[in-house]
MIMIZA-815718 format. One line per field, with one value per residue (C-alpha): x, y negated, z; residue in one letter. Coordinates in steps of 0.1 Angstrom, whole numbers. Each point is the difference from the previous one (the first is absolute). Example, Ala and Ser with C-alpha at 12.3 -4.5 7.8 and 13.67 -1.06 7.14 Angstrom:
BEGIN
x <- [123;14] .
y <- [45;-34] .
z <- [78;-7] .
aa <- [A;S] .
This chain:
BEGIN
x <- [-393;-34;-13;-30;-18;-21;-26;-15;-26;-37;-5;17;11;-13;26;23;29;-4;4;35;5;-13;27;27;-14;4;34;13;-15;25;-16;-34;-23;-28;-25;-19;-28;4;-20;-28;-5;5;-35;4;35;-14;-29;15;29;7;3;24;21;2;13;26;12;5;21;19;9;12;35;-11;-30;-10;-25;-21;-25;-16;5;-32;0;38;3;-11;-38;-18;-6;38;4;-24;18;33;-19;-12;36;8;-32;2;38;7;34;20;-13;16;32;32;-17;14;-26;-6;-28;-19;-26;-21;-14;3;30;-19;16;12;32;-20;-16;34;14;-29;5;37;-6;-24;26;25;-24;-7;38;-1;29;-13;19;-18;-31;-13;-26;-19;-24;-31;9;37;-1;-7;34;29;24;-19;-1;38;4;-27;19;31;-18;-12;33;17;-27;7;37;-3;-19;25;30;-16;8;4;-28;2;-32;-10;-28;7;-26;-28;0;-24;-33;-1;-28;-30;-3;-28;8;-5;-31;5;7;-29;-23;10;-26;-7;-13;-27;23;-13;24;-2;21;0;15;0;7;-10;-14;26;29;27;-15;-34;16;17;-33;-19;28;-1;-38;2;24;-27;-24;-25;-5;18;-20;16;-6;14;8;-11;-36;1;-10;26;-7;35;31;5;-2;20;-29;0;-38;-1;20;-30;-19;18;-26;15;-10;-7;-35;9;2;34;-12;-26;27;24;-27;-10;34;28;-17;-12;31;20;24;4;19;8;11;15;23;31;-5;33;14;-32;-34;-26;-14;-33;16;17;-34;-15;28;-3;-38;5;13;-37;7;23;30;-19;17;-25;15;5;1;-4;23;10;17;8;2;23;2;33;37;-5;36;13;-24;11;-20;-32;6;7;-32;-21;16;-5;-36;-6;21;-6;-38;3;-2;22;17;-8;21;6;-1;13;0;37;17;19;-26;-30;-28;-27;18;7;-37;-10;26;-13;-36;10;21;-26;-27;23;12;-35;-12;28;-7;37;12;38;16;4;32;14;-26;-30;16;13;-32;-21;22;-2;-38;-3;21;-15;-36;7;22;-26;-18;-26;-16;-12;3;-26;-7;37;2;-31;15;34;-15;-23;28;28;21;12;25;27;28;-6;-32;18;4;15;28;5;5;23;21;3;10;26;13;6;16;24;14;15;35;-3;-34;12;30;-22;-25;26;18;-32;-20;-6;-14;-23;-13;-11;-12;-36;-4;6;-36;-12;25;-11;-36;7;-5;-34;-11;12;-18;-32;2;7;-31;-23] .
y <- [666;17;0;21;-16;25;-21;16;-27;8;-37;2;-33;-18;18;-23;24;-5;-37;8;22;-30;-21;25;0;-37;1;28;-7;22;31;15;8;25;4;33;-2;32;-12;-18;27;31;15;-6;16;30;4;-11;19;-26;-28;23;7;-37;-8;28;-12;-35;14;24;-28;-24;-6;-3;0;-27;13;-31;5;-15;18;15;15;7;15;-5;-2;32;-6;0;29;20;-10;14;32;2;-3;31;19;-6;7;-34;-7;2;-35;-14;21;-20;-34;-28;-11;-28;-8;-33;-3;-28;0;-18;23;23;35;-10;21;32;-8;-6;32;20;-13;5;36;4;-15;25;29;-12;-1;-38;-23;-22;-33;-19;-18;-34;-7;-33;-17;-8;-37;3;-9;-36;-3;-10;18;33;-6;-2;32;17;-9;15;32;5;-10;28;24;-10;3;34;11;-16;15;34;-3;32;4;27;18;-11;25;37;22;13;37;22;4;31;26;-10;19;2;-12;26;-2;-23;17;-19;-29;-34;-16;-34;-14;-19;-17;-4;18;-8;18;-16;18;4;37;24;33;27;-25;-2;-33;16;27;-27;-19;32;9;-33;-1;34;-14;-24;28;-11;-34;-19;-15;7;-21;-2;-36;6;4;-38;-4;-28;-15;-13;-14;-34;-27;-26;-24;-12;-4;19;-29;-19;27;33;11;19;-8;37;13;36;24;-11;-23;24;28;-23;-9;37;15;-25;-25;24;22;2;23;-4;25;-6;29;-1;19;-16;-12;-13;-19;-9;14;2;-30;8;-7;-31;-12;7;-21;-28;-2;-6;-35;-9;-1;-29;-2;12;30;27;29;-20;23;33;30;5;31;14;34;0;30;-4;-9;-29;5;-13;-29;-27;-26;20;5;-37;-10;25;-11;-36;5;12;-23;-32;6;1;38;26;25;33;20;13;37;11;34;1;34;9;-11;16;-21;16;-8;-35;-5;12;-23;-29;7;2;-32;-20;7;-5;-34;-10;8;-21;-29;0;-22;-2;-34;-15;2;-22;10;-9;-31;-13;8;-18;-31;1;2;-26;-25;6;-2;-32;-15;0;33;-10;-24;31;29;-14;34;4;-35;6;33;-15;-29;22;25;-24;12;-35;6;-25;-3;-38;7;15;-33;15;15;-32;-20;26;1;-37;-2;28;-18;-32;20;17;-34;-1;17;16;15;12;18;17;11;14;18;16;4;38;-6;-28;22;29;-21;-6;38;9;-5;24;26;-3;7;29;29;-13;-4;35;16;-19;12;36;0;-12] .
z <- [-210;2;36;8;30;19;18;31;7;-5;-9;-34;-14;31;21;21;-7;-38;4;12;-31;-21;16;-11;-35;-2;17;-23;-35;-18;16;-6;29;-7;28;5;25;18;30;-17;-27;21;-7;-38;2;17;-25;-33;-14;-26;26;20;-30;-9;35;-2;-34;14;28;-23;-25;27;12;36;24;25;25;9;28;31;33;13;35;2;-35;-36;-7;-3;-37;-6;23;-22;-31;15;8;-36;-13;20;-7;-38;-1;-14;17;-32;-10;31;2;-4;1;22;25;25;24;5;27;14;35;33;6;23;-5;-34;6;1;-34;-14;15;-14;-35;2;9;-29;-24;12;-5;-36;-6;-4;8;29;0;28;13;7;26;-4;22;-20;2;-6;-37;10;16;-21;24;-6;-38;-1;19;-21;-32;15;10;-36;-15;20;-12;-37;5;15;-31;-24;18;4;36;20;25;27;11;36;7;-4;-18;22;9;-19;19;22;-2;21;33;25;36;26;22;29;34;16;-10;13;22;-18;33;-17;-25;-35;-25;-37;-26;-35;-30;-37;0;-28;10;5;1;27;11;5;22;21;4;10;24;18;1;17;26;10;5;-26;16;-28;-29;-33;-31;-36;-9;-35;14;7;-36;-8;-34;-3;16;16;-27;19;-5;37;-1;33;16;12;19;-6;-25;-30;-35;-6;7;8;29;13;28;12;0;20;25;5;3;7;23;27;0;32;-18;-37;-20;-37;-21;-35;-24;-15;-36;-15;30;19;7;-28;-19;18;34;-14;-12;34;17;-26;5;37;-9;2;37;-6;23;30;18;-10;20;32;31;-19;-1;-37;-13;-35;-16;-31;-23;-17;5;24;13;-33;-2;25;-18;4;37;4;-17;20;32;-9;-9;36;21;-20;4;38;3;17;-23;17;-25;-35;-10;-33;-18;-6;4;31;26;16;-15;22;32;-12;-8;35;16;-20;11;36;-1;-19;26;30;-13;-9;35;14;-24;-10;-28;-4;3;-35;-19;-28;-27;22;15;-33;-18;25;-3;-38;1;27;-18;-34;12;21;-27;-28;-4;26;-24;-20;25;24;16;9;14;22;13;7;19;21;9;6;-28;-9;27;-10;26;2;19;29;18;32;-21;-18;32;15;-32;-2;37;-5;-30;19;29;-24;-9;35;-1;34;-8;-34;15;26;-26;-24;29;14;-32;5;34;-11;-28;22;30;-14;-4;36;11;-27;11;36;-9;-24;24;11;-36;-9;29;-8;-36;10;22;-27] .
aa <- [X;X;X;X;X;X;X;X;X;X;X;X;X;X;X;X;X;X;X;X;X;X;X;X;X;X;X;X;X;X;X;X;X;X;X;X;X;X;X;X;X;X;X;X;X;X;X;X;X;X;X;X;X;X;X;X;X;X;X;X;X;X;X;X;X;X;X;X;X;X;X;X;X;X;X;X;X;X;X;X;X;X;X;X;X;X;X;X;X;X;X;X;X;X;X;X;X;X;X;X;X;X;X;X;X;X;X;X;X;X;X;X;X;X;X;X;X;X;X;X;X;X;X;X;X;X;X;X;X;X;X;X;X;X;X;X;X;X;X;X;X;X;X;X;X;X;X;X;X;X;X;X;X;X;X;X;X;X;X;X;X;X;X;X;X;X;X;X;X;X;X;X;X;X;X;X;X;X;X;X;X;X;X;X;X;X;X;X;X;X;X;X;X;X;X;X;X;X;X;X;X;X;X;X;X;X;X;X;X;X;X;X;X;X;X;X;X;X;X;X;X;X;X;X;X;X;X;X;X;X;X;X;X;X;X;X;X;X;X;X;X;X;X;X;X;X;X;X;X;X;X;X;X;X;X;X;X;X;X;X;X;X;X;X;X;X;X;X;X;X;X;X;X;X;X;X;X;X;X;X;X;X;X;X;X;X;X;X;X;X;X;X;X;X;X;X;X;X;X;X;X;X;X;X;X;X;X;X;X;X;X;X;X;X;X;X;X;X;X;X;X;X;X;X;X;X;X;X;X;X;X;X;X;X;X;X;X;X;X;X;X;X;X;X;X;X;X;X;X;X;X;X;X;X;X;X;X;X;X;X;X;X;X;X;X;X;X;X;X;X;X;X;X;X;X;X;X;X;X;X;X;X;X;X;X;X;X;X;X;X;X;X;X;X;X;X;X;X;X;X;X;X;X;X;X;X;X;X;X;X;X;X;X;X;X;X;X;X;X;X;X;X;X;X;X;X;X;X;X;X;X;X;X;X;X;X;X;X;X;X;X;X;X;X;X;X;X;X;X;X;X;X;X;X;X;X;X;X;X;X;X;X;X;X] .
């Protein structure tokens, strides 16, 4: 079979993901793997019609497509995102329609599921037959156990093609974009109470997104600073080179860092506004997020109120909502809200409510307790950095040490002693019977002191 491998990595042949593809090529010598470097060559593909047509011909002549890409900031790299946008803009979906497809990613398994869901949705939109995906840690190929499972994954893919297996669509088509509307003028400007409000966007003049940005800025009474992320002068997307690992200095010499320092760092309230392009925001926004990797694994939004404006059918894009939420909470921020332009709601009132809430929560210094994405993400980063990445990611290691983020449970010596003592006591039949019988009471007893002090705390906060 002819398998077109769409590589999303900007590193070309030096891509870690492509080494997994090489493994498949050796394991399945009766099949032909033709790699097209959509990520590395995106600028040439945009400029040169001949290069674009060659790529489409490779896809059209193949029996199947393997999307092979690293995961950059919860999704595919901006370069691959731009390639997918180009497929839509240049009406090139016919080359993909009907092809069986699978996804291969490499990462440290941080939000890899959202990258897979995004590509699954893209395959459905292109009328492809999505068979499945494989998420590999960057070092998994060294494991014989993984190799065995990897071969089985690809064997299933090949059998699906040979059998012409029926594949049902998982993601329904997106609704057609609605006509842009201008939010009504806010009833009254919100007092920002000295909080620094920044609104970042990539809106074109006269667009629905531009109207939302202007509407929210008006809600803040003219005290919000508004900036177009394209004015950062980014020369390109993240290259995955990791040269920033030592001291958080990016290999690019452009305006991104200065833009970040001017707008993102000082913000108390940070609003990011974008329009839906395929099943995410624009490639420009993805590039902006990817370039933030020069901060390493330091929580860059810690303590801020973060909000989003989305022009498009957000209600049909659970993956986009999950990524936007994850970007906020995993970076230590509080998600103040998301306002979309979907029909059926009063966008103007929603913008005003968002402005009021963001200021109120910022004044309070409120950050919601972390949920699974933030907790799990922290543990992944902590373990990966400690487990080997700290040899290269020196800046991360310094930050984690200084801020106590190497918070392994084994360092809680008091808990270790209590746990050991309880374990010994549970070996006594009478103690074990008592604990089992009264378990609910034992579980709530440590909380009684907090409950007793709750009224005093609430009254103190109310009088602030």
